[in-house]
DRENDO-1510 file (C-alpha; in Angstrom, 1 decimal, always signed):
<recs>
REC; n; res; u; v; w
REC; 1; UNK; +110.7; +103.5; +114.9 .
REC; 2; UNK; +113.2; +100.8; +114.3 .
REC; 3; UNK; +114.9; +102.0; +111.1 .
REC; 4; UNK; +118.6; +102.9; +110.9 .
REC; 5; UNK; +119.8; +104.0; +114.3 .
REC; 6; UNK; +122.5; +106.7; +114.2 .
REC; 7; UNK; +121.4; +109.1; +117.0 .
REC; 8; UNK; +122.4; +112.7; +117.4 .
REC; 9; UNK; +126.1; +113.3; +117.3 .
REC; 10; UNK; +127.2; +109.8; +116.6 .
REC; 11; UNK; +127.2; +109.6; +112.8 .
REC; 12; UNK; +130.8; +109.9; +111.5 .
REC; 13; UNK; +132.0; +112.0; +108.5 .
REC; 14; UNK; +132.7; +108.7; +106.8 .
REC; 15; UNK; +129.0; +107.8; +107.2 .
REC; 16; UNK; +128.0; +110.9; +105.4 .
REC; 17; UNK; +130.3; +110.2; +102.6 .
REC; 18; UNK; +129.0; +106.7; +102.4 .
REC; 19; UNK; +125.4; +108.0; +102.2 .
REC; 20; UNK; +126.3; +110.0; +99.2 .
REC; 21; UNK; +128.1; +107.1; +97.5 .
REC; 22; UNK; +125.2; +104.8; +98.3 .
REC; 23; UNK; +122.8; +107.1; +96.4 .
REC; 24; UNK; +124.4; +106.2; +93.0 .
REC; 25; UNK; +124.1; +102.7; +91.6 .
REC; 26; UNK; +127.2; +100.6; +92.1 .
REC; 27; UNK; +128.8; +99.1; +89.0 .
REC; 28; UNK; +129.2; +95.8; +90.6 .
REC; 29; UNK; +128.5; +94.1; +94.0 .
REC; 30; UNK; +131.8; +92.6; +94.9 .
REC; 31; UNK; +131.8; +91.0; +98.3 .
REC; 32; UNK; +134.3; +93.5; +99.7 .
REC; 33; UNK; +134.0; +95.4; +103.0 .
REC; 34; UNK; +134.2; +99.2; +102.5 .
REC; 35; UNK; +136.3; +101.0; +105.1 .
REC; 36; UNK; +134.9; +104.4; +104.1 .
REC; 37; UNK; +131.4; +103.2; +105.1 .
REC; 38; UNK; +132.1; +103.3; +108.8 .
REC; 39; UNK; +129.3; +104.6; +111.0 .
REC; 40; UNK; +129.3; +105.3; +114.8 .
REC; 41; UNK; +126.2; +103.9; +116.5 .
REC; 42; UNK; +126.9; +104.7; +120.1 .
REC; 43; UNK; +129.7; +106.4; +122.1 .
REC; 44; UNK; +132.2; +103.6; +121.6 .
REC; 45; UNK; +130.5; +101.2; +119.1 .
REC; 46; UNK; +130.7; +101.3; +115.3 .
REC; 47; UNK; +129.5; +99.4; +112.3 .
REC; 48; UNK; +130.9; +98.9; +108.8 .
REC; 49; UNK; +127.6; +98.3; +107.1 .
REC; 50; UNK; +127.0; +95.6; +104.5 .
REC; 51; UNK; +125.2; +98.1; +102.1 .
REC; 52; UNK; +123.0; +95.0; +101.1 .
REC; 53; UNK; +125.9; +93.5; +99.2 .
REC; 54; UNK; +125.7; +89.7; +99.1 .
REC; 55; UNK; +128.3; +87.8; +101.1 .
REC; 56; UNK; +129.3; +91.0; +103.0 .
REC; 57; UNK; +128.3; +91.1; +106.7 .
REC; 58; UNK; +127.7; +94.1; +108.9 .
REC; 59; UNK; +131.0; +94.3; +110.9 .
REC; 60; UNK; +130.7; +95.5; +114.5 .
REC; 61; UNK; +133.5; +97.2; +116.4 .
REC; 62; UNK; +133.6; +98.2; +120.1 .
REC; 63; UNK; +136.4; +100.2; +121.5 .
REC; 64; UNK; +137.2; +100.0; +125.2 .
REC; 65; UNK; +140.1; +101.7; +127.0 .
REC; 66; UNK; +142.1; +98.4; +127.1 .
REC; 67; UNK; +141.0; +96.3; +124.1 .
REC; 68; UNK; +138.9; +96.3; +120.9 .
REC; 69; UNK; +136.2; +93.9; +119.9 .
REC; 70; UNK; +135.3; +93.0; +116.3 .
REC; 71; UNK; +132.2; +91.1; +115.3 .
REC; 72; UNK; +132.5; +89.3; +112.0 .
REC; 73; UNK; +135.4; +89.8; +109.6 .
REC; 74; UNK; +134.2; +89.3; +106.0 .
REC; 75; UNK; +135.1; +86.8; +103.3 .
REC; 76; UNK; +138.7; +85.9; +103.5 .
REC; 77; UNK; +141.9; +87.6; +104.7 .
REC; 78; UNK; +141.7; +90.6; +102.2 .
REC; 79; UNK; +138.5; +91.7; +104.0 .
REC; 80; UNK; +140.0; +90.9; +107.3 .
REC; 81; UNK; +142.9; +93.3; +106.5 .
REC; 82; UNK; +140.3; +96.0; +105.6 .
REC; 83; UNK; +138.6; +95.5; +109.0 .
REC; 84; UNK; +142.0; +95.6; +110.8 .
REC; 85; UNK; +142.9; +98.9; +109.1 .
REC; 86; UNK; +139.7; +100.5; +110.3 .
REC; 87; UNK; +140.3; +99.1; +113.9 .
REC; 88; UNK; +143.8; +100.5; +113.9 .
REC; 89; UNK; +142.4; +103.9; +112.8 .
REC; 90; UNK; +140.1; +103.9; +115.8 .
REC; 91; UNK; +142.3; +102.7; +118.5 .
REC; 92; UNK; +145.8; +101.3; +119.2 .
REC; 93; UNK; +145.3; +98.2; +121.3 .
REC; 94; UNK; +147.5; +95.1; +121.6 .
REC; 95; UNK; +144.4; +93.0; +122.1 .
REC; 96; UNK; +141.7; +92.6; +119.5 .
REC; 97; UNK; +139.0; +90.1; +120.4 .
REC; 98; UNK; +137.3; +88.7; +117.3 .
REC; 99; UNK; +133.9; +87.1; +117.5 .
REC; 100; UNK; +132.2; +85.3; +114.6 .
REC; 101; UNK; +128.4; +85.3; +114.9 .
REC; 102; UNK; +128.5; +82.0; +113.1 .
REC; 103; UNK; +130.8; +79.9; +111.1 .
REC; 104; UNK; +129.7; +80.7; +107.5 .
REC; 105; UNK; +132.7; +82.0; +105.5 .
REC; 106; UNK; +131.7; +85.7; +105.2 .
REC; 107; UNK; +131.5; +85.9; +109.0 .
REC; 108; UNK; +134.6; +84.0; +110.0 .
REC; 109; UNK; +137.2; +83.6; +107.2 .
REC; 110; UNK; +138.4; +87.2; +107.4 .
REC; 111; UNK; +140.1; +86.3; +110.6 .
REC; 112; UNK; +143.3; +85.3; +108.8 .
REC; 113; UNK; +143.8; +88.9; +107.8 .
REC; 114; UNK; +143.3; +90.4; +111.2 .
REC; 115; UNK; +146.9; +90.2; +112.1 .
REC; 116; UNK; +148.9; +90.4; +115.3 .
REC; 117; UNK; +147.0; +90.6; +118.6 .
REC; 118; UNK; +143.8; +89.2; +117.2 .
REC; 119; UNK; +142.2; +86.5; +119.4 .
REC; 120; UNK; +139.3; +84.5; +118.1 .
REC; 121; UNK; +136.5; +84.1; +120.7 .
REC; 122; UNK; +133.9; +81.6; +119.7 .
REC; 123; UNK; +131.8; +78.8; +121.3 .
REC; 124; UNK; +133.1; +75.3; +121.1 .
REC; 125; UNK; +130.1; +74.2; +119.1 .
REC; 126; UNK; +131.0; +76.8; +116.4 .
REC; 127; UNK; +134.7; +75.5; +116.5 .
REC; 128; UNK; +133.3; +72.1; +115.7 .
REC; 129; UNK; +131.3; +73.5; +112.8 .
REC; 130; UNK; +134.5; +75.3; +111.5 .
REC; 131; UNK; +136.5; +72.0; +111.7 .
REC; 132; UNK; +134.0; +70.4; +109.4 .
REC; 133; UNK; +133.5; +73.5; +107.3 .
REC; 134; UNK; +135.5; +72.8; +104.1 .
REC; 135; UNK; +132.4; +72.0; +102.1 .
REC; 136; UNK; +130.7; +75.4; +102.7 .
REC; 137; UNK; +134.0; +77.2; +102.3 .
REC; 138; UNK; +134.5; +75.6; +98.8 .
REC; 139; UNK; +130.9; +76.3; +97.9 .
REC; 140; UNK; +131.4; +80.0; +98.6 .
REC; 141; UNK; +134.7; +80.0; +96.7 .
REC; 142; UNK; +133.0; +78.5; +93.7 .
REC; 143; UNK; +130.5; +81.4; +93.3 .
REC; 144; UNK; +132.7; +83.7; +91.4 .
REC; 145; UNK; +136.3; +84.4; +90.3 .
REC; 146; UNK; +136.6; +87.0; +93.1 .
REC; 147; UNK; +135.3; +84.7; +95.9 .
REC; 148; UNK; +137.7; +82.1; +94.6 .
REC; 149; UNK; +140.5; +84.6; +94.9 .
REC; 150; UNK; +139.3; +85.8; +98.4 .
REC; 151; UNK; +139.3; +82.2; +99.8 .
REC; 152; UNK; +142.2; +80.7; +98.0 .
REC; 153; UNK; +144.2; +78.7; +100.5 .
REC; 154; UNK; +142.2; +79.9; +103.4 .
REC; 155; UNK; +141.6; +77.4; +106.3 .
REC; 156; UNK; +139.2; +77.7; +109.1 .
REC; 157; UNK; +140.9; +79.0; +112.2 .
REC; 158; UNK; +141.1; +77.5; +115.7 .
REC; 159; UNK; +139.7; +79.4; +118.7 .
REC; 160; UNK; +142.1; +81.3; +120.9 .
REC; 161; UNK; +139.4; +81.5; +123.6 .
REC; 162; UNK; +136.8; +78.8; +123.2 .
REC; 163; UNK; +133.8; +78.8; +125.6 .
REC; 164; UNK; +130.8; +76.7; +126.2 .
REC; 165; UNK; +127.8; +78.9; +126.7 .
REC; 166; UNK; +128.9; +82.4; +127.6 .
REC; 167; UNK; +132.0; +84.5; +128.1 .
REC; 168; UNK; +132.4; +88.1; +129.3 .
REC; 169; UNK; +135.1; +90.3; +127.8 .
REC; 170; UNK; +136.4; +93.4; +129.7 .
REC; 171; UNK; +137.4; +95.9; +127.1 .
REC; 172; UNK; +138.2; +98.5; +129.6 .
REC; 173; UNK; +135.2; +100.6; +130.6 .
REC; 174; UNK; +133.1; +98.6; +128.3 .
REC; 175; UNK; +131.7; +95.1; +128.8 .
REC; 176; UNK; +131.0; +92.6; +126.0 .
REC; 177; UNK; +128.8; +89.7; +126.9 .
REC; 178; UNK; +129.2; +86.9; +124.2 .
REC; 179; UNK; +126.8; +84.0; +124.3 .
REC; 180; UNK; +125.6; +81.2; +122.1 .
REC; 181; UNK; +122.0; +80.7; +121.3 .
REC; 182; UNK; +121.9; +78.0; +118.6 .
REC; 183; UNK; +120.7; +75.9; +117.0 .
REC; 184; UNK; +118.8; +78.4; +115.0 .
REC; 185; UNK; +120.4; +79.6; +111.8 .
REC; 186; UNK; +123.3; +77.3; +112.7 .
REC; 187; UNK; +124.3; +75.3; +115.7 .
REC; 188; UNK; +126.7; +77.8; +116.9 .
REC; 189; UNK; +124.8; +81.1; +116.5 .
REC; 190; UNK; +126.5; +83.7; +118.7 .
REC; 191; UNK; +125.2; +87.0; +120.1 .
REC; 192; UNK; +127.3; +90.0; +121.4 .
REC; 193; UNK; +125.8; +92.4; +123.9 .
REC; 194; UNK; +127.7; +95.7; +124.7 .
REC; 195; UNK; +126.2; +96.2; +128.1 .
REC; 196; UNK; +127.0; +99.8; +128.9 .
REC; 197; UNK; +125.8; +101.1; +125.5 .
REC; 198; UNK; +122.9; +98.6; +125.0 .
REC; 199; UNK; +124.2; +97.6; +121.5 .
REC; 200; UNK; +123.2; +94.2; +120.4 .
REC; 201; UNK; +124.9; +92.3; +117.6 .
REC; 202; UNK; +122.7; +89.4; +116.6 .
REC; 203; UNK; +124.2; +87.7; +113.5 .
REC; 204; UNK; +121.5; +86.0; +111.5 .
REC; 205; UNK; +119.3; +85.6; +114.6 .
REC; 206; UNK; +117.6; +89.0; +114.1 .
REC; 207; UNK; +117.7; +91.1; +111.0 .
REC; 208; UNK; +115.6; +93.8; +109.3 .
REC; 209; UNK; +113.3; +93.1; +106.4 .
REC; 210; UNK; +114.7; +89.7; +105.8 .
REC; 211; UNK; +113.0; +86.3; +106.3 .
REC; 212; UNK; +115.0; +84.1; +108.8 .
REC; 213; UNK; +116.9; +81.2; +107.4 .
REC; 214; UNK; +116.9; +77.8; +109.1 .
REC; 215; UNK; +120.1; +75.8; +108.2 .
REC; 216; UNK; +118.5; +72.5; +108.9 .
REC; 217; UNK; +120.7; +71.7; +111.9 .
REC; 218; UNK; +118.1; +71.3; +114.6 .
REC; 219; UNK; +116.6; +74.7; +114.8 .
REC; 220; UNK; +113.0; +75.1; +115.9 .
REC; 221; UNK; +110.4; +77.9; +115.8 .
REC; 222; UNK; +109.7; +77.4; +119.5 .
REC; 223; UNK; +113.4; +77.8; +120.3 .
REC; 224; UNK; +113.8; +80.8; +118.1 .
REC; 225; UNK; +110.8; +82.5; +119.9 .
REC; 226; UNK; +112.4; +81.7; +123.3 .
REC; 227; UNK; +115.7; +83.4; +122.2 .
REC; 228; UNK; +113.8; +86.5; +120.9 .
REC; 229; UNK; +112.3; +86.7; +124.4 .
REC; 230; UNK; +115.8; +86.6; +125.9 .
REC; 231; UNK; +117.1; +89.3; +123.6 .
REC; 232; UNK; +114.1; +91.6; +124.0 .
REC; 233; UNK; +114.6; +91.4; +127.8 .
REC; 234; UNK; +118.0; +93.1; +127.3 .
REC; 235; UNK; +116.1; +96.2; +126.0 .
REC; 236; UNK; +118.6; +97.1; +123.3 .
REC; 237; UNK; +118.8; +100.6; +121.9 .
REC; 238; UNK; +120.6; +99.5; +118.8 .
REC; 239; UNK; +120.3; +96.0; +117.0 .
REC; 240; UNK; +122.8; +95.1; +114.4 .
REC; 241; UNK; +122.0; +92.0; +112.4 .
REC; 242; UNK; +124.5; +90.2; +110.2 .
REC; 243; UNK; +122.9; +91.6; +107.1 .
REC; 244; UNK; +120.6; +94.5; +106.1 .
REC; 245; UNK; +120.1; +97.8; +107.9 .
REC; 246; UNK; +120.4; +98.0; +111.7 .
REC; 247; UNK; +117.6; +99.2; +113.8 .
REC; 248; UNK; +116.3; +99.2; +117.4 .
REC; 249; UNK; +114.6; +96.6; +119.7 .
REC; 250; UNK; +111.5; +96.7; +117.4 .
REC; 251; UNK; +113.2; +94.3; +115.1 .
REC; 252; UNK; +112.9; +91.6; +117.7 .
REC; 253; UNK; +109.2; +92.1; +117.9 .
REC; 254; UNK; +108.8; +91.9; +114.1 .
REC; 255; UNK; +110.6; +88.5; +113.9 .
REC; 256; UNK; +108.5; +87.3; +116.9 .
REC; 257; UNK; +105.3; +88.2; +115.0 .
REC; 258; UNK; +106.5; +86.4; +112.0 .
REC; 259; UNK; +107.4; +83.2; +113.8 .
REC; 260; UNK; +104.1; +83.3; +115.6 .
REC; 261; UNK; +102.2; +83.7; +112.4 .
REC; 262; UNK; +104.0; +80.8; +110.8 .
REC; 263; UNK; +103.5; +78.6; +113.8 .
REC; 264; UNK; +99.8; +79.4; +114.0 .
REC; 265; UNK; +99.0; +79.0; +110.3 .
REC; 266; UNK; +100.9; +75.7; +110.1 .
REC; 267; UNK; +98.9; +74.4; +113.0 .
REC; 268; UNK; +95.7; +75.3; +111.2 .
REC; 269; UNK; +96.7; +73.7; +107.9 .
REC; 270; UNK; +97.9; +70.6; +109.6 .
REC; 271; UNK; +94.6; +70.3; +111.5 .
REC; 272; UNK; +92.7; +70.8; +108.2 .
REC; 273; UNK; +94.5; +67.8; +106.7 .
REC; 274; UNK; +96.9; +69.6; +104.4 .
REC; 275; UNK; +100.3; +68.1; +103.6 .
REC; 276; UNK; +103.5; +69.8; +104.6 .
REC; 277; UNK; +104.3; +70.7; +101.0 .
REC; 278; UNK; +101.0; +72.3; +100.7 .
REC; 279; UNK; +101.6; +74.2; +103.8 .
REC; 280; UNK; +105.0; +75.4; +102.5 .
REC; 281; UNK; +103.4; +76.7; +99.4 .
REC; 282; UNK; +100.5; +78.4; +101.1 .
REC; 283; UNK; +102.3; +79.9; +104.0 .
REC; 284; UNK; +105.2; +81.2; +101.8 .
REC; 285; UNK; +102.7; +83.0; +99.7 .
REC; 286; UNK; +100.9; +84.5; +102.7 .
REC; 287; UNK; +104.0; +85.6; +104.5 .
REC; 288; UNK; +105.4; +87.3; +101.3 .
REC; 289; UNK; +102.2; +89.1; +100.6 .
REC; 290; UNK; +101.9; +90.3; +104.3 .
REC; 291; UNK; +105.6; +91.5; +104.4 .
REC; 292; UNK; +106.1; +93.1; +100.9 .
REC; 293; UNK; +109.4; +94.8; +102.0 .
REC; 294; UNK; +111.1; +91.7; +103.2 .
REC; 295; UNK; +113.6; +89.8; +101.1 .
REC; 296; UNK; +114.3; +86.1; +100.9 .
REC; 297; UNK; +110.8; +84.6; +100.8 .
REC; 298; UNK; +112.3; +81.2; +99.7 .
REC; 299; UNK; +113.4; +81.0; +103.4 .
REC; 300; UNK; +109.8; +80.6; +104.7 .
REC; 301; UNK; +109.9; +76.9; +103.7 .
REC; 302; UNK; +112.4; +76.2; +106.4 .
REC; 303; UNK; +110.3; +77.8; +109.1 .
REC; 304; UNK; +107.2; +76.0; +107.9 .
REC; 305; UNK; +108.9; +72.6; +108.0 .
REC; 306; UNK; +110.4; +73.3; +111.4 .
REC; 307; UNK; +107.0; +74.3; +112.8 .
REC; 308; UNK; +105.4; +71.3; +111.2 .
REC; 309; UNK; +107.9; +68.9; +112.8 .
REC; 310; UNK; +107.2; +70.5; +116.2 .
</recs>
């Protein structure tokens, strides 16, 4: 099984309360992180789940004896302050390392609300994306009155601890390996691996029941498959994507099967003399039909075009 991984004895009381709340329809889906939804996924790792709300990420938290790590911070400083409140309720550490799985606003622009002691740890390529990110920030701000409020006056942050390919963070009794794997969804896609507890935070590189999205920045199917091989070799017990439910290592295999199916089908259609637009239409329909529980079928077009160009 690779459905929601909570394990015996690691689900918090807050998680049980959240389950009750989630059983009733929400009046609105505001892009706000819910502190009361916190769940514990291993001895020292937690997730504030997105509850399938658009523009809300799954927020990861790992607590060592000396420092805390946060993975993704939500849309704007208001959400960042919510995350900081949860962090402070779990541990009292002077140092809080913050990793953004990629530069998109709901993953990175909550940093401004993280407060004293927060140190942004991102690859240099992601810092470059942030420096040029005003357009996507403004696009997100234009989506509703609330997103405009959440992002009003917010600038992309500079890294406190930039790195090239990989950095290891010693949290005290807990090791976080942070490494970049892009270009896939973005050029600066970043993974966090909590070694001792085998918890993997994958951003948009692996998610459950959601078609992958190419951002048109150089990603390829072949490269994505190679990254999936790397992640599977870690043998994670818990996989937390940026959005949708968490699961186990089986999620990696599901995305591999999808990419292989796209790759194979595109090769067949190209050999048969079909155009790329015909391939997009046909493969999208086939993938959607074969994966009825998955969302975001419009994203298949990006994978088809990437496979075609390879």
